[in-house]
Backbone bond lengths (Angstrom), bond angles and torsions (degrees), N, CA, C in turn:
res aa  C-N    CA-C-N  psi(-1)  N-CA   C-N-CA  omega(-1)  CA-C   N-CA-C  phi
1 M - - - 1.439 - - 1.529 107.85 -
2 G 1.322 116.43 146.55 1.451 121.31 -179.81 1.519 111.05 -69.68
3 K 1.328 115.20 177.83 1.447 120.54 -179.41 1.537 110.74 -68.54
4 L 1.319 115.83 134.77 1.466 121.20 -179.39 1.524 109.93 -85.00
5 P 1.340 118.06 149.24 1.452 121.73 177.96 1.511 110.56 -69.58
6 P 1.345 118.82 161.77 1.482 120.42 178.19 1.535 110.55 -65.23
7 A 1.299 115.80 148.17 1.466 121.91 -178.71 1.527 110.75 -77.56
8 R 1.350 115.68 145.61 1.459 120.84 179.86 1.531 112.04 -108.26
9 S 1.328 118.80 -16.25 1.452 122.51 -179.66 1.516 109.08 -156.40
10 E 1.325 115.98 172.61 1.487 119.38 178.62 1.523 110.59 -63.25
11 A 1.337 117.19 -40.40 1.461 120.79 179.07 1.537 109.40 -63.11
12 H 1.311 116.53 -40.35 1.455 121.28 178.19 1.527 110.11 -62.80
13 V 1.332 116.75 -41.23 1.465 121.36 178.00 1.523 109.60 -59.52
14 N 1.346 117.06 -44.85 1.455 120.73 -179.66 1.534 111.87 -62.17
15 I 1.327 116.44 -43.86 1.460 120.60 179.89 1.526 110.26 -64.54
16 L 1.347 116.47 -46.34 1.468 119.31 -179.23 1.531 111.01 -63.89
17 S 1.335 117.36 -38.10 1.462 120.79 177.64 1.525 110.57 -61.27
18 Y 1.329 116.13 -44.35 1.469 120.15 178.52 1.524 110.35 -63.19
19 L 1.319 117.11 -47.24 1.480 120.94 -178.64 1.519 110.41 -60.34
20 A 1.310 117.75 -35.01 1.464 120.86 -179.60 1.523 111.55 -65.82
21 T 1.347 117.78 -24.50 1.463 120.69 -178.20 1.535 112.68 -84.18
22 L 1.341 117.43 -13.91 1.448 120.30 -174.58 1.524 111.46 -77.89
23 S 1.279 114.40 145.80 1.459 121.41 171.33 1.513 106.09 -97.36
24 L 1.317 117.73 109.83 1.449 119.76 -175.45 1.520 113.41 -76.83
25 T 1.314 116.42 9.18 1.467 119.14 172.80 1.527 109.82 -82.29
26 N 1.313 116.07 -12.84 1.457 121.90 -179.35 1.525 109.35 -86.50
27 D 1.317 118.18 124.70 1.474 121.63 -179.21 1.516 111.74 -59.68
28 M 1.324 118.04 -37.49 1.470 120.61 -178.91 1.531 110.34 -64.24
29 D 1.331 117.17 -42.39 1.464 120.15 178.23 1.523 110.64 -58.75
30 R 1.345 115.54 -45.95 1.455 119.45 -179.78 1.536 111.71 -64.35
31 L 1.313 116.93 -39.16 1.462 121.68 179.11 1.530 110.95 -63.04
32 L 1.347 116.10 -46.64 1.451 120.00 -179.57 1.518 111.74 -62.98
33 I 1.339 116.60 -43.81 1.454 119.81 179.14 1.515 110.48 -63.34
34 Y 1.336 117.19 -42.42 1.460 120.00 179.24 1.548 111.01 -61.21
35 C 1.320 117.32 -45.72 1.463 120.83 -177.31 1.540 110.93 -65.44
36 I 1.324 116.52 -41.39 1.472 119.59 178.07 1.527 110.20 -64.77
37 W 1.311 116.42 -43.00 1.458 120.61 -179.54 1.525 111.18 -66.77
38 A 1.317 118.03 -39.51 1.459 121.65 178.33 1.538 110.15 -64.51
39 E 1.329 117.21 -39.85 1.460 120.64 177.31 1.516 110.55 -64.79
40 R 1.314 116.80 -43.49 1.459 121.73 177.78 1.544 110.61 -58.57
41 N 1.320 115.12 -47.97 1.480 119.08 -178.63 1.515 110.95 -64.81
42 G 1.324 118.30 -38.27 1.449 121.02 177.15 1.522 112.06 -61.87
43 R 1.321 116.09 -39.64 1.468 120.03 179.21 1.533 110.92 -69.88
44 L 1.336 116.84 -43.25 1.454 119.76 -177.06 1.515 114.34 -74.55
45 H 1.317 117.34 -42.18 1.451 119.96 -169.79 1.511 115.39 -103.92
46 R 1.333 117.83 -20.98 1.469 120.15 -178.01 1.525 112.29 -121.79
47 N 1.340 115.89 1.84 1.458 121.15 -178.77 1.527 110.16 53.84
48 R 1.323 115.80 39.83 1.464 122.96 -179.20 1.517 108.93 -109.01
49 F 1.328 116.29 117.69 1.455 121.10 179.39 1.525 109.07 -114.33
50 R 1.306 115.52 120.54 1.471 119.58 179.81 1.530 109.37 -105.74
51 H 1.307 115.72 147.14 1.466 121.33 176.12 1.530 108.71 -65.99
52 P 1.336 118.65 142.82 1.465 119.94 178.94 1.530 113.69 -52.68
53 S 1.335 117.51 -34.69 1.472 119.25 179.48 1.541 111.64 -63.89
54 A 1.335 117.04 -30.52 1.471 120.61 176.73 1.527 110.55 -67.55
55 N 1.331 115.51 -37.33 1.472 119.21 177.45 1.520 110.95 -68.13
56 I 1.315 116.72 -40.66 1.465 121.29 178.44 1.523 109.94 -64.39
57 K 1.328 116.77 -41.45 1.482 121.13 178.40 1.526 109.64 -62.06
58 E 1.341 117.39 -41.80 1.472 120.39 178.35 1.510 112.08 -62.88
59 I 1.322 117.58 -39.88 1.476 122.03 177.71 1.531 109.14 -62.58
60 G 1.324 116.82 -46.25 1.479 120.84 178.92 1.507 112.14 -60.36
61 K 1.325 116.49 -42.51 1.465 121.36 178.49 1.516 111.68 -62.92
62 T 1.330 116.41 -41.41 1.458 121.17 179.36 1.535 110.36 -65.34
63 I 1.325 116.83 -40.21 1.471 120.55 178.53 1.535 109.57 -64.05
64 N 1.335 116.98 -43.42 1.468 120.04 176.99 1.537 112.00 -59.34
65 L 1.316 116.53 -42.00 1.466 120.40 178.01 1.518 111.57 -64.26
66 R 1.333 116.87 -39.31 1.460 120.66 179.60 1.533 110.73 -65.78
67 I 1.319 115.91 -41.54 1.481 119.70 177.71 1.534 109.51 -64.70
68 A 1.331 117.01 -41.36 1.459 120.55 178.07 1.505 111.92 -60.82
69 A 1.332 117.41 -35.33 1.467 120.61 177.54 1.529 111.28 -66.05
70 I 1.307 117.44 -31.02 1.471 122.07 178.92 1.531 110.33 -69.53
71 R 1.346 116.17 -27.72 1.467 121.22 -176.58 1.534 112.07 -54.54
72 I 1.311 117.53 -34.49 1.456 121.55 -179.14 1.522 110.80 -62.75
73 E 1.337 115.83 -42.42 1.465 121.29 -178.25 1.510 113.68 -79.74
74 D 1.338 115.79 -40.56 1.466 120.31 -173.44 1.530 109.83 -148.84
75 P 1.345 117.38 84.87 1.464 120.42 -175.30 1.526 114.06 -59.12
76 Q 1.313 117.25 -37.60 1.460 120.54 -178.53 1.534 110.69 -66.22
77 F 1.314 116.97 -45.23 1.460 121.55 178.43 1.536 109.88 -63.52
78 S 1.315 116.99 -43.13 1.458 121.95 179.24 1.536 110.86 -58.88
79 S 1.328 116.27 -44.13 1.454 120.14 178.58 1.532 111.90 -60.83
80 S 1.324 116.49 -42.07 1.466 119.56 178.86 1.524 111.09 -66.53
81 L 1.343 117.08 -36.07 1.465 119.49 175.41 1.512 112.63 -64.79
82 F 1.341 116.69 -42.92 1.489 120.59 177.18 1.511 110.50 -59.66
83 Q 1.339 116.53 -43.17 1.471 119.58 -179.42 1.528 110.46 -64.03
84 A 1.330 116.93 -42.36 1.473 119.68 -179.92 1.521 110.86 -67.59
85 W 1.338 116.98 -39.38 1.465 120.75 -177.42 1.528 111.75 -67.32
86 H 1.310 117.33 -35.54 1.468 120.72 -174.12 1.539 113.18 -92.29
87 H 1.298 117.80 6.85 1.479 120.42 175.44 1.485 110.87 -100.62
C-alpha cells in the first residue's frame, strides 16, 4: 500500500492504522474500503446519510454480483461460493 497521509485526529489514526494492515490484493478489502469511502463522500459532499444496514446490504449485493460474474468462468465453483455465502 502507498504512503498514508498524516493523521488529523485519534479516529483518523485508528482508521489509517487499520487501512495500513489490509492487503489490497484481496477483493473484500477493496470492496469494504470503497463502500466506507463512498459513504464518507456521500455524507461530506451530498449531505446523504445512510443507515448502516443499507451499507451492509450494498456490500452483500456487490458480493453476490461478483460471485455471479465467476459463474461464466467456473459454474461449479460459483455455486459453491453462493452456498457458502448464504449460510
